[in-house]
N, C-alpha and C positions, 0 to 999 in steps of 0.2 A: 380552529386549531388544526394543523396539518396532521395527517395520519402518522402514528409512531413507526419507527424503523423496526421491523420484526426480525429478531436475531435468534439463531440457533448456535449453541456452543458445543464444541467437541474437544474434550480434555479428559484423559484417563486418571490424572492425579486429583484426588478429592480436594486437597488443600488448594491446589492451583485453580481448579474449577471454581471453588468458592471465591477465590480472589478475583477471578475474571467476572463472575456474577456480581460480586460486590462493586467492582469498578463500573460495570455497565449500569448498575442500579443508581449510580450518581447522575444519570441523565433521565429527565422525564420525556425525552424524545425517543427513547429506546425501550422496546418491549421484548423481553426474552421469552420465546415460545417453546423452547426445548433445550435440554442439555444432556449429552451422551458421552460415554467413556470409551467407545470403540467405533471403528469405521462402519461396520455393518449397521449398527443401531443408528449411527449418525445419518447414514444414507436414507434409512427408513423414515427418520424424523423429518429430514429435509423434504422428502417426497410427500409426506403427510401434511406438513405445515406450509411448505413453499415460502420460506422466509425471504426477506430482502437481502440479508447478509448472514454469512456463516463465519464464526470465529473459531478457528481450528488450530490445535496443536500440530506442529510439523509431524511428529511421530506419535502414534497411538496403536493399541492392539488392532490387528493381529500381529504385526511384526515390530512396531515401535520404531520404524525407520522414517519413511517419507509419505505416510498416508495423507497428511494434510495437503501436500503438493499434488499428489495423484488425484485427490478429490477436487482440487481447484481446476486441474486440467480436464477432468471428467465433466465438471459442471460447465466449463467453457464450451463444451460440445453440446450438452443436453439442456442446460439451464443458464444460458449466458447472461440472463437478466439478474442472476443472484450474485452478489458481491462476496468475496472471500478475503478474510484477514487471516494470514498464516502467522503463528507465533513460533519463534525459533528459540530453543534453549541453547545457550552457548554460541559457538562459532557457526554462523550460517554457511551454507554450501553454495558455491557458484552455480552448479547445475540446477539446484532447486530454484534459485532466483531467476535463472534464465527460463526454466520451464514455466514458472509462475507468471512472468510478464511477457511471455511469447504470444504471438498471434494477435497482438493489439488489443487485448481485453483491458479496459480501463478500470474495471471494478475489482481491483486487486490491491492488497497491501501486504507487506512483509516486514514485520517488526520483531524486535527481540523481546523475550519474555521479561527481561529485567525492567522493561518499560511499564509493566503492569502496575508497578508501585505508583506510577503517575497515572491515575485513572483517566485524567483528561486526555492523555495521548491515545489510549485505546478508544475512548469515545470519539475523538477526532478522526481516527482511522476508520471506524465504523461509518460515521457520517460521510466521510470523504468517498469511500467506495460505493456507498448507497447512491450518491449523486453522480458517480462515474468519474471520480478523480483518484488516480492511483497514489499510493503512499509507499515510500521505501525508506526504511530506517537508515540513517547515516552509517550505522555500524555494518549494515548489509552492503551498502555502497562501498565501504572500505574493502570488503572481500572481493567485490566485483572488479575493483580497480587495483587490487593488490599486485605489486610488482611494477606498476607504472609510476614513473617519476612525475613530479609537478611540472607544469608548463608544457606538457606535450599535446595540448589541444590548441592549435593555432587559431581556431575559430573563436575561442574565448577572447583573444586579444582584439578581435574586431568589434566586440560589444561596447556600447556606451556605458558610462558609469551607472545610469539608471537601469539599463538592461541587465547589468551585473547584479544590481540590487534585486530585480525581479527574479533572475535566475537563482539567486541564493535562496529565495523564498520558495521557488518551485522545487528546489532540491530538498527542502524541509517538508514537502508534501502539501504546501498551502494551495488552496483553490484560488481562482482568479478573484473571487469576491474577497477572500481573506487578504490577498496581496493588495487589493485596492484599499482596504481598510488600513493595513499596516503602513502603506506609503502615502495615504491620503490623496489618492487619485481615483478617477472613475474606472469602473470595470471595463468599459470600452477602451480606455487608454492601456489597461493591463493587457487586453487581448491584442492590441496593436504591438505592444512590446514583445509579447510571447511569440507572435507570428514572425516578428523581425528576428528574434533570437533563433527560432527554428531555421529560418532562411540562412542566417549567417553561419549556423553550425551545420548546414547542409543536411538537415533532417527532413527527408522527403516524406510525403503523406503515405507512401506505400511501404514504409518500414513495418516489419512484423512486430517488433517490440515497440510499445507506444513511445511517442516522442518526448513526453514529459520525463519519463524514466531515463531515456537516453541523454537528454539534456542535463538531468541531475548527475548522471555518471560523469559526463564530460566536465561539469563544474567541479565535482569532487576531485577529479584528476588534476585540476589546475590549482587546487589549494595547497600551499606549502605544508609539509608535514614535519 
């Protein structure tokens, strides 16, 4: 059996924390090794347990503003091997999403708290960032592209029908293996499609923000609203 994904949870609301813990308990592949309600205690627990993934509220004491985002940025410098899933209550902020996905760190996810009711989505997000696949909630993408009209991404028009299918799944946060299962093709075929998509969308290797997130944003821009 593979080693479980070790997770630390940061959430100051008791009821929400219990909801997160309950959702994570639905997977035998995840082991929660700590849960804290403020940033300082969360930092200490992370250093003591060195988890694979941190699930953190966007805001918690001491200020209740953007502690989860700051922690993700901090861990990107000090512990880049630790994944971070940030949970946002209500409308996410453009600056937060930009900071979270900047500098090419693939072990990041940004999802809305309302998704916690669907325990499977949180579990999928934890597993995805643990293996280095970013996840961005479609609701967060809506904020990132707010004000942009549909059809303003000419690169999308160059994609084949199959590449558009692949990109739609990338925008949902699916891994290459998951895409292969969904489309009943090989993982190698998915890799070829993804590389072709990146080339047609002019997403170079040296972009600071990882290419899967950028591709997802471009796809969402192209979807009629």
